[in-house]
OpenMM code with the backbone's topology and positions (N, CA, C; nanometers):
from openmm import Vec3, app, unit

residues = "MET SER GLY CYS ALA GLY TRP THR ASN ALA PRO ARG LEU LYS THR THR CYS SER LEU GLU ASP THR TRP SER VAL ALA LEU SER SER LEU HIS GLU PHE GLU LEU ARG ARG THR ASP LYS SER ASN GLY VAL ILE GLU THR ASP TRP ILE ASN VAL HIS ASN PRO LYS THR ALA ALA GLY GLY VAL PHE GLN ARG SER MET ASN GLN GLU ARG ALA ARG PHE ILE LEU ASN ILE THR PRO GLY GLN SER GLY SER GLN ILE THR VAL LYS GLN ILE ARG GLU PHE TRP SER PRO GLN GLY VAL GLN SER ARG SER TRP ARG GLN ILE PRO ALA HIS LYS GLU GLN GLU GLN GLN LEU ALA THR ARG ILE GLN THR ARG LEU LYS ARG GLN ALA CYS".split()
positions = [
    Vec3(8.1974, 8.5305, 10.7810),
    Vec3(8.2368, 8.6292, 10.8369),
    Vec3(8.3159, 8.6330, 10.9484),
    Vec3(8.4219, 8.7493, 10.9746),
    Vec3(8.5361, 8.6980, 11.0558),
    Vec3(8.4787, 8.7220, 11.2054),
    Vec3(8.5534, 8.6678, 11.2960),
    Vec3(8.5053, 8.7105, 11.4500),
    Vec3(8.4477, 8.8394, 11.4981),
    Vec3(8.3606, 8.8601, 11.5668),
    Vec3(8.3074, 8.9784, 11.6164),
    Vec3(8.4166, 9.0716, 11.6857),
    Vec3(8.5351, 9.0409, 11.7252),
    Vec3(8.6201, 9.1483, 11.7987),
    Vec3(8.6533, 9.2037, 11.7277),
    Vec3(8.6793, 9.2053, 11.5918),
    Vec3(8.7179, 9.2698, 11.5236),
    Vec3(8.6318, 9.3931, 11.4753),
    Vec3(8.5491, 9.3934, 11.4718),
    Vec3(8.3815, 9.4866, 11.4253),
    Vec3(8.3931, 9.5834, 11.6038),
    Vec3(8.4488, 9.5788, 11.6657),
    Vec3(8.4577, 9.6691, 11.8119),
    Vec3(8.5165, 9.7803, 11.7484),
    Vec3(8.6148, 9.7589, 11.6885),
    Vec3(8.7070, 9.8750, 11.6632),
    Vec3(8.6963, 9.9273, 11.5124),
    Vec3(8.5897, 9.8928, 11.4526),
    Vec3(8.5551, 9.9146, 11.3080),
    Vec3(8.4862, 10.0749, 11.3079),
    Vec3(8.5143, 10.1611, 11.2288),
    Vec3(8.4588, 10.3058, 11.2225),
    Vec3(8.3345, 10.2958, 11.2308),
    Vec3(8.2148, 10.3581, 11.2857),
    Vec3(8.0888, 10.3271, 11.3093),
    Vec3(8.0453, 10.5193, 11.2834),
    Vec3(7.9286, 10.5330, 11.2085),
    Vec3(7.8980, 10.6483, 11.1434),
    Vec3(7.7706, 10.6708, 11.1946),
    Vec3(7.7044, 10.7466, 11.2422),
    Vec3(7.5976, 10.7967, 11.2979),
    Vec3(7.5257, 10.9030, 11.2290),
    Vec3(7.4028, 10.8938, 11.1681),
    Vec3(7.3412, 10.9965, 11.0817),
    Vec3(7.2016, 10.9980, 11.1001),
    Vec3(7.1539, 11.1036, 11.0894),
    Vec3(7.0063, 11.1396, 11.0992),
    Vec3(6.9359, 11.1238, 10.9649),
    Vec3(6.9943, 11.0574, 10.8754),
    Vec3(6.9536, 11.0263, 10.7419),
    Vec3(6.8781, 10.9001, 10.7665),
    Vec3(6.7344, 10.9140, 10.6348),
    Vec3(6.6755, 10.8146, 10.6601),
    Vec3(6.7821, 10.6709, 10.6483),
    Vec3(6.7084, 10.5709, 10.6643),
    Vec3(6.7705, 10.4250, 10.6353),
    Vec3(6.7946, 10.4362, 10.4886),
    Vec3(6.7009, 10.4643, 10.3960),
    Vec3(6.6776, 10.4436, 10.2501),
    Vec3(6.7870, 10.5238, 10.1795),
    Vec3(6.8214, 10.6596, 10.2437),
    Vec3(6.9285, 10.7510, 10.2246),
    Vec3(7.0539, 10.7214, 10.2556),
    Vec3(7.0781, 10.6372, 10.3658),
    Vec3(7.1878, 10.6249, 10.4203),
    Vec3(7.2325, 10.5091, 10.3358),
    Vec3(7.1773, 10.4133, 10.2823),
    Vec3(7.1846, 10.2804, 10.1759),
    Vec3(7.2430, 10.3319, 10.0616),
    Vec3(7.1626, 10.4366, 10.0165),
    Vec3(7.1955, 10.4792, 9.9017),
    Vec3(7.3452, 10.5359, 9.8947),
    Vec3(7.3668, 10.6132, 9.9838),
    Vec3(7.4934, 10.7232, 9.9768),
    Vec3(7.6085, 10.6011, 10.0110),
    Vec3(7.6008, 10.5052, 10.1005),
    Vec3(7.6798, 10.3879, 10.1263),
    Vec3(7.7126, 10.3405, 10.0137),
    Vec3(7.6132, 10.2732, 9.9065),
    Vec3(7.6016, 10.2208, 9.7705),
    Vec3(7.7386, 10.3259, 9.6815),
    Vec3(7.6796, 10.3965, 9.7028),
    Vec3(7.7479, 10.5156, 9.5793),
    Vec3(7.8769, 10.5379, 9.6035),
    Vec3(7.9351, 10.5528, 9.7912),
    Vec3(8.0589, 10.5725, 9.7992),
    Vec3(8.1357, 10.4249, 9.7616),
    Vec3(8.1061, 10.3189, 9.7205),
    Vec3(8.2106, 10.1879, 9.6609),
    Vec3(8.2058, 10.2164, 9.5606),
    Vec3(8.1731, 10.2940, 9.4715),
    Vec3(8.1865, 10.2900, 9.3146),
    Vec3(8.2996, 10.2633, 9.2528),
    Vec3(8.4270, 10.2488, 9.2768),
    Vec3(8.5355, 10.1938, 9.2487),
    Vec3(8.5440, 10.0384, 9.2629),
    Vec3(8.4441, 9.9801, 9.3741),
    Vec3(8.4791, 9.8809, 9.3784),
    Vec3(8.3725, 9.7548, 9.3014),
    Vec3(8.4157, 9.6507, 9.2936),
    Vec3(8.2927, 9.5792, 9.2278),
    Vec3(8.2170, 9.4957, 9.3631),
    Vec3(8.1067, 9.4936, 9.3298),
    Vec3(8.0416, 9.4493, 9.4831),
    Vec3(8.0371, 9.2839, 9.4876),
    Vec3(8.0526, 9.2314, 9.5757),
    Vec3(8.0028, 9.0965, 9.6079),
    Vec3(7.8653, 9.0810, 9.6703),
    Vec3(7.8343, 9.1388, 9.7258),
    Vec3(7.6995, 9.1352, 9.7944),
    Vec3(7.5880, 9.2608, 9.8390),
    Vec3(7.4853, 9.2661, 9.8391),
    Vec3(7.4153, 9.3475, 9.8479),
    Vec3(7.2735, 9.3000, 9.9046),
    Vec3(7.2393, 9.3202, 10.0375),
    Vec3(7.1300, 9.2650, 10.1084),
    Vec3(7.0806, 9.3676, 10.1896),
    Vec3(6.9843, 9.4531, 10.1093),
    Vec3(6.9229, 9.5434, 10.1679),
    Vec3(6.8131, 9.5020, 10.2807),
    Vec3(6.7689, 9.4539, 10.2943),
    Vec3(6.6859, 9.3855, 10.4218),
    Vec3(6.7658, 9.3252, 10.5060),
    Vec3(6.9285, 9.2661, 10.5262),
    Vec3(6.9702, 9.2673, 10.6492),
    Vec3(7.0898, 9.3730, 10.6557),
    Vec3(7.0725, 9.4729, 10.5728),
    Vec3(7.1673, 9.6208, 10.5982),
    Vec3(7.3146, 9.5899, 10.5431),
    Vec3(7.3586, 9.4731, 10.4854),
    Vec3(7.5015, 9.4499, 10.4495),
    Vec3(7.5295, 9.4790, 10.2930),
    Vec3(7.6276, 9.5440, 10.2781),
    Vec3(7.7145, 9.5618, 10.1451),
    Vec3(7.8389, 9.5005, 10.1666),
    Vec3(7.8964, 9.4170, 10.0714),
    Vec3(7.9973, 9.3484, 10.0691),
    Vec3(8.0814, 9.3697, 9.9373),
    Vec3(8.2000, 9.4394, 9.9130),
    Vec3(8.2975, 9.4295, 9.8181),
    Vec3(8.3674, 9.3259, 9.7727),
    Vec3(8.4216, 9.3006, 9.6552),
    Vec3(8.4736, 9.1885, 9.6075),
    Vec3(8.6069, 9.1960, 9.6580),
    Vec3(8.6892, 9.1102, 9.6603),
    Vec3(8.8328, 9.1001, 9.6991),
    Vec3(8.9092, 9.2072, 9.6079),
    Vec3(8.9855, 9.2922, 9.6477),
    Vec3(9.1009, 9.3579, 9.5422),
    Vec3(9.2285, 9.3059, 9.5452),
    Vec3(9.3162, 9.3045, 9.5308),
    Vec3(9.4415, 9.3006, 9.5409),
    Vec3(9.5125, 9.4173, 9.5774),
    Vec3(9.5943, 9.4078, 9.6698),
    Vec3(9.6642, 9.5023, 9.7230),
    Vec3(9.7945, 9.4983, 9.7221),
    Vec3(9.8560, 9.6058, 9.6692),
    Vec3(10.0154, 9.6057, 9.6379),
    Vec3(10.0776, 9.6489, 9.8089),
    Vec3(10.1743, 9.5996, 9.8369),
    Vec3(10.2624, 9.6068, 10.0023),
    Vec3(10.4248, 9.6047, 9.9269),
    Vec3(10.4740, 9.7050, 9.9327),
    Vec3(10.5867, 9.7021, 9.8596),
    Vec3(10.6819, 9.6441, 9.9578),
    Vec3(10.6440, 9.6121, 10.0848),
    Vec3(10.7275, 9.5140, 10.2027),
    Vec3(10.7231, 9.3926, 10.1418),
    Vec3(10.6639, 9.3249, 10.0790),
    Vec3(10.6605, 9.1586, 10.0547),
    Vec3(10.7734, 9.1242, 9.9869),
    Vec3(10.8158, 8.9910, 10.0146),
    Vec3(10.9146, 8.9361, 9.9720),
    Vec3(10.9211, 8.9544, 9.7945),
    Vec3(11.0592, 8.9538, 9.7395),
    Vec3(11.0647, 8.9462, 9.5750),
    Vec3(11.1285, 8.8299, 9.5700),
    Vec3(11.1179, 8.7353, 9.4513),
    Vec3(11.1668, 8.6434, 9.4040),
    Vec3(11.1898, 8.6250, 9.2830),
    Vec3(11.2831, 8.5089, 9.2111),
    Vec3(11.2909, 8.4767, 9.0892),
    Vec3(11.3697, 8.5626, 9.0149),
    Vec3(11.3998, 8.5222, 8.8742),
    Vec3(11.4924, 8.5903, 8.8185),
    Vec3(11.4636, 8.7282, 8.8166),
    Vec3(11.3187, 8.7649, 8.7900),
    Vec3(11.2936, 8.9002, 8.7775),
    Vec3(11.2583, 8.9841, 8.9115),
    Vec3(11.2540, 8.8971, 8.9952),
    Vec3(11.2416, 8.9655, 9.1333),
    Vec3(11.0969, 9.0254, 9.1373),
    Vec3(11.0034, 8.9180, 9.1175),
    Vec3(10.8786, 8.9583, 9.1248),
    Vec3(10.8082, 8.9428, 9.2475),
    Vec3(10.6923, 8.9702, 9.2872),
    Vec3(10.6843, 9.0261, 9.4556),
    Vec3(10.6178, 8.8144, 9.4371),
    Vec3(10.6255, 8.7706, 9.5197),
    Vec3(10.5703, 8.6344, 9.5325),
    Vec3(10.4420, 8.6208, 9.6507),
    Vec3(10.4868, 8.7379, 9.7757),
    Vec3(10.3565, 8.7074, 9.8583),
    Vec3(10.2675, 8.7962, 9.8081),
    Vec3(10.1060, 8.7504, 9.8402),
    Vec3(10.0697, 8.8582, 9.7928),
    Vec3(9.9336, 8.8872, 9.9210),
    Vec3(9.8458, 9.0025, 9.8979),
    Vec3(9.7662, 9.0351, 9.9850),
    Vec3(9.6403, 9.1005, 9.9267),
    Vec3(9.5367, 9.0869, 9.9554),
    Vec3(9.3996, 9.1102, 9.8915),
    Vec3(9.2842, 9.1804, 10.0430),
    Vec3(9.2169, 9.2415, 9.9824),
    Vec3(9.1413, 9.3186, 10.0922),
    Vec3(8.9880, 9.3525, 10.0262),
    Vec3(8.8829, 9.3647, 10.1178),
    Vec3(8.7582, 9.3957, 10.0843),
    Vec3(8.6734, 9.4460, 10.1637),
    Vec3(8.5683, 9.5044, 10.1666),
    Vec3(8.4979, 9.5911, 10.2669),
    Vec3(8.3708, 9.4965, 10.3168),
    Vec3(8.3199, 9.5699, 10.4060),
    Vec3(8.1795, 9.5147, 10.4512),
    Vec3(8.1283, 9.6486, 10.5263),
    Vec3(7.9854, 9.6534, 10.4552),
    Vec3(7.9296, 9.7681, 10.5558),
    Vec3(7.8383, 9.7041, 10.6087),
    Vec3(7.8021, 9.7389, 10.7496),
    Vec3(7.6803, 9.7146, 10.7984),
    Vec3(7.5986, 9.8313, 10.8397),
    Vec3(7.4648, 9.8346, 10.7662),
    Vec3(7.3691, 9.9557, 10.7862),
    Vec3(7.2801, 9.9194, 10.8689),
    Vec3(7.2386, 10.0022, 10.9892),
    Vec3(7.1528, 9.9649, 11.0439),
    Vec3(7.0653, 10.0849, 11.1381),
    Vec3(6.9244, 10.0684, 11.1523),
    Vec3(6.8451, 10.1698, 11.1693),
    Vec3(6.8937, 10.2062, 11.2988),
    Vec3(6.8412, 10.3358, 11.3472),
    Vec3(6.8820, 10.3924, 11.4694),
    Vec3(6.7251, 10.4755, 11.5077),
    Vec3(6.7368, 10.5244, 11.6194),
    Vec3(6.6117, 10.5848, 11.6959),
    Vec3(6.5926, 10.7234, 11.6162),
    Vec3(6.7088, 10.7964, 11.5610),
    Vec3(6.6814, 10.8944, 11.4964),
    Vec3(6.7677, 10.9219, 11.3392),
    Vec3(6.7849, 10.8181, 11.2677),
    Vec3(6.8643, 10.7939, 11.1784),
    Vec3(6.8866, 10.6566, 11.1572),
    Vec3(7.0168, 10.6338, 11.1441),
    Vec3(7.0769, 10.4796, 11.0806),
    Vec3(7.2430, 10.5167, 11.1311),
    Vec3(7.3129, 10.4042, 11.1439),
    Vec3(7.4531, 10.3826, 11.1614),
    Vec3(7.4733, 10.3146, 11.0424),
    Vec3(7.6343, 10.3283, 11.0371),
    Vec3(7.7335, 10.2565, 10.9298),
    Vec3(7.8444, 10.2253, 11.0177),
    Vec3(7.8484, 10.0722, 10.9989),
    Vec3(7.9970, 10.0536, 11.0394),
    Vec3(8.0531, 9.9782, 10.9294),
    Vec3(8.2132, 10.0407, 10.9196),
    Vec3(8.2983, 9.9874, 10.7943),
    Vec3(8.3931, 9.9150, 10.8427),
    Vec3(8.4349, 9.7864, 10.7804),
    Vec3(8.4929, 9.6951, 10.8312),
    Vec3(8.6102, 9.6517, 10.7134),
    Vec3(8.7431, 9.6067, 10.7311),
    Vec3(8.8023, 9.5819, 10.6290),
    Vec3(8.8775, 9.4388, 10.6403),
    Vec3(8.8227, 9.3546, 10.5777),
    Vec3(8.9005, 9.2187, 10.5812),
    Vec3(9.0131, 9.1921, 10.4889),
    Vec3(9.1007, 9.1610, 10.5473),
    Vec3(9.2711, 9.1587, 10.4524),
    Vec3(9.3078, 9.0109, 10.4904),
    Vec3(9.3764, 8.9808, 10.3737),
    Vec3(9.4252, 8.8319, 10.4292),
    Vec3(9.5583, 8.8521, 10.3075),
    Vec3(9.6696, 8.7470, 10.3512),
    Vec3(9.7573, 8.7572, 10.2799),
    Vec3(9.8079, 8.5899, 10.2357),
    Vec3(9.8734, 8.5811, 10.1557),
    Vec3(9.8591, 8.4307, 10.1101),
    Vec3(10.0532, 8.4429, 10.0533),
    Vec3(10.1445, 8.3139, 10.0613),
    Vec3(10.2694, 8.3022, 10.0533),
    Vec3(10.2840, 8.1920, 9.9642),
    Vec3(10.3419, 8.1647, 9.8572),
    Vec3(10.3710, 8.0480, 9.8064),
    Vec3(10.4523, 7.9844, 9.8682),
    Vec3(10.5323, 8.0018, 10.0055),
    Vec3(10.6147, 7.9220, 10.0648),
    Vec3(10.5490, 7.8984, 10.1978),
    Vec3(10.5908, 7.7676, 10.2529),
    Vec3(10.5678, 7.7517, 10.3928),
    Vec3(10.4650, 7.6441, 10.4129),
    Vec3(10.4079, 7.6564, 10.5242),
    Vec3(10.2862, 7.5645, 10.5294),
    Vec3(10.1617, 7.6206, 10.4924),
    Vec3(10.1574, 7.7050, 10.5240),
    Vec3(10.0240, 7.7451, 10.4833),
    Vec3(10.0232, 7.8169, 10.3429),
    Vec3(10.0850, 7.7593, 10.2644),
    Vec3(10.1067, 7.7826, 10.1127),
    Vec3(9.9804, 7.7788, 10.0193),
    Vec3(9.8892, 7.7067, 10.0966),
    Vec3(9.7553, 7.6652, 9.9963),
    Vec3(9.6368, 7.7451, 10.0298),
    Vec3(9.6483, 7.8273, 10.1361),
    Vec3(9.5485, 7.9023, 10.1851),
    Vec3(9.5630, 8.0736, 10.2132),
    Vec3(9.4763, 8.1526, 10.1909),
    Vec3(9.4548, 8.2881, 10.2323),
    Vec3(9.4842, 8.2677, 10.3981),
    Vec3(9.5216, 8.3847, 10.4912),
    Vec3(9.5002, 8.3884, 10.6169),
    Vec3(9.4940, 8.5019, 10.6593),
    Vec3(9.3748, 8.5689, 10.7485),
    Vec3(9.3814, 8.6671, 10.7611),
    Vec3(9.4426, 8.7601, 10.8599),
    Vec3(9.5106, 8.8723, 10.8346),
    Vec3(9.6093, 8.9601, 10.8547),
    Vec3(9.5254, 9.0772, 10.9178),
    Vec3(9.5818, 9.1882, 11.0335),
    Vec3(9.4799, 9.2790, 11.0484),
    Vec3(9.4689, 9.3937, 10.9471),
    Vec3(9.3531, 9.4527, 10.9728),
    Vec3(9.2924, 9.5641, 10.8524),
    Vec3(9.3592, 9.6578, 10.8425),
    Vec3(9.3729, 9.7262, 10.7663),
    Vec3(9.4225, 9.8796, 10.7332),
    Vec3(9.3539, 9.9766, 10.8011),
    Vec3(9.3574, 10.0003, 10.9300),
    Vec3(9.2761, 10.0963, 10.9608),
    Vec3(9.2755, 10.2395, 10.9169),
    Vec3(9.3641, 10.2808, 10.8315),
    Vec3(9.3712, 10.4187, 10.7679),
    Vec3(9.2510, 10.4275, 10.6763),
    Vec3(9.2692, 10.2707, 10.5838),
    Vec3(9.1838, 10.2645, 10.4839),
    Vec3(9.0446, 10.2513, 10.5429),
    Vec3(9.0067, 10.2146, 10.6390),
    Vec3(8.8709, 10.1855, 10.6927),
    Vec3(8.8493, 10.3503, 10.6976),
    Vec3(8.8696, 10.4231, 10.7552),
    Vec3(8.8650, 10.5556, 10.8150),
    Vec3(8.8485, 10.6119, 10.6861),
    Vec3(8.9615, 10.5974, 10.6160),
    Vec3(8.9071, 10.6673, 10.4871),
    Vec3(8.7813, 10.6704, 10.3841),
    Vec3(8.7198, 10.5326, 10.4280),
    Vec3(8.6119, 10.4911, 10.3495),
    Vec3(8.4900, 10.5723, 10.4338),
    Vec3(8.5089, 10.5438, 10.5804),
    Vec3(8.4161, 10.6072, 10.6701),
    Vec3(8.3956, 10.7384, 10.6582),
    Vec3(8.5345, 10.8038, 10.6226),
    Vec3(8.5299, 10.9977, 10.6010),
    Vec3(8.4672, 11.0053, 10.4776),
    Vec3(8.4484, 10.9460, 10.3745),
    Vec3(8.3860, 10.9404, 10.2266),
    Vec3(8.2741, 10.9209, 10.2617),
    Vec3(8.2201, 10.8444, 10.3356),
    Vec3(8.0498, 10.8228, 10.3449),
    Vec3(8.0079, 10.9235, 10.4053),
    Vec3(8.0999, 10.9580, 10.5059),
    Vec3(8.0424, 11.0715, 10.6033),
    Vec3(8.0312, 11.2307, 10.5535),
    Vec3(8.1210, 11.2270, 10.4069),
    Vec3(8.0854, 11.3599, 10.3887),
    Vec3(8.0159, 11.3782, 10.2846),
    Vec3(7.9420, 11.2856, 10.2080),
    Vec3(7.8506, 11.2611, 10.1194),
    Vec3(7.7028, 11.2389, 10.2073),
    Vec3(7.7301, 11.1863, 10.3058),
    Vec3(7.6141, 11.2538, 10.4479),
    Vec3(7.5697, 11.3990, 10.4279),
    Vec3(7.6717, 11.4272, 10.4791),
    Vec3(7.6613, 11.5872, 10.4983),
    Vec3(7.5953, 11.6173, 10.3998),
    Vec3(7.6389, 11.5943, 10.2975),
    Vec3(7.5923, 11.6801, 10.1742),
    Vec3(7.4311, 11.6553, 10.1523),
    Vec3(7.3919, 11.5673, 10.1796),
    Vec3(7.2670, 11.5152, 10.1948),
    Vec3(7.1792, 11.5779, 10.3052),
    Vec3(7.2604, 11.6834, 10.3886),
    Vec3(7.1879, 11.7751, 10.5023),
    Vec3(7.1272, 11.7056, 10.6198),
    Vec3(7.2005, 11.5670, 10.6605),
    Vec3(7.1727, 11.5114, 10.7631),
    Vec3(7.2937, 11.4441, 10.8450),
] * unit.nanometer
topology = app.Topology()
chain = topology.addChain("A")
for resn in residues:
    res = topology.addResidue(resn, chain)
    for name in ("N", "CA", "C"):
        topology.addAtom(name, app.Element.getBySymbol(name[0]), res)
């Protein structure tokens, strides 16, 4: 898990839905992702890494292929509240380049805030359909 500082700016959704309903809606909202971890007792859903296309990455070689790579995954934390539950949506994003000192490892870069908010909005819309 990355540092806690990144979680302070992550989108948070509060709902009057039960923890069970919130969990089901959150899980169904991730239908296009492969899941890495679902831990209902701790309220955590993690997607697996997906490759992210970034048109700003450097190209190289005869065919001018993208040399740098980015990947991202989402982590949802679902916690019970006094009158419902809360979901926090966080994206972890990493960058890798075959050049330079760090060519053997991925390094974390800032999350794409719009993508975090898009997923949070999708979940919120589905929760509203549940009338809570």
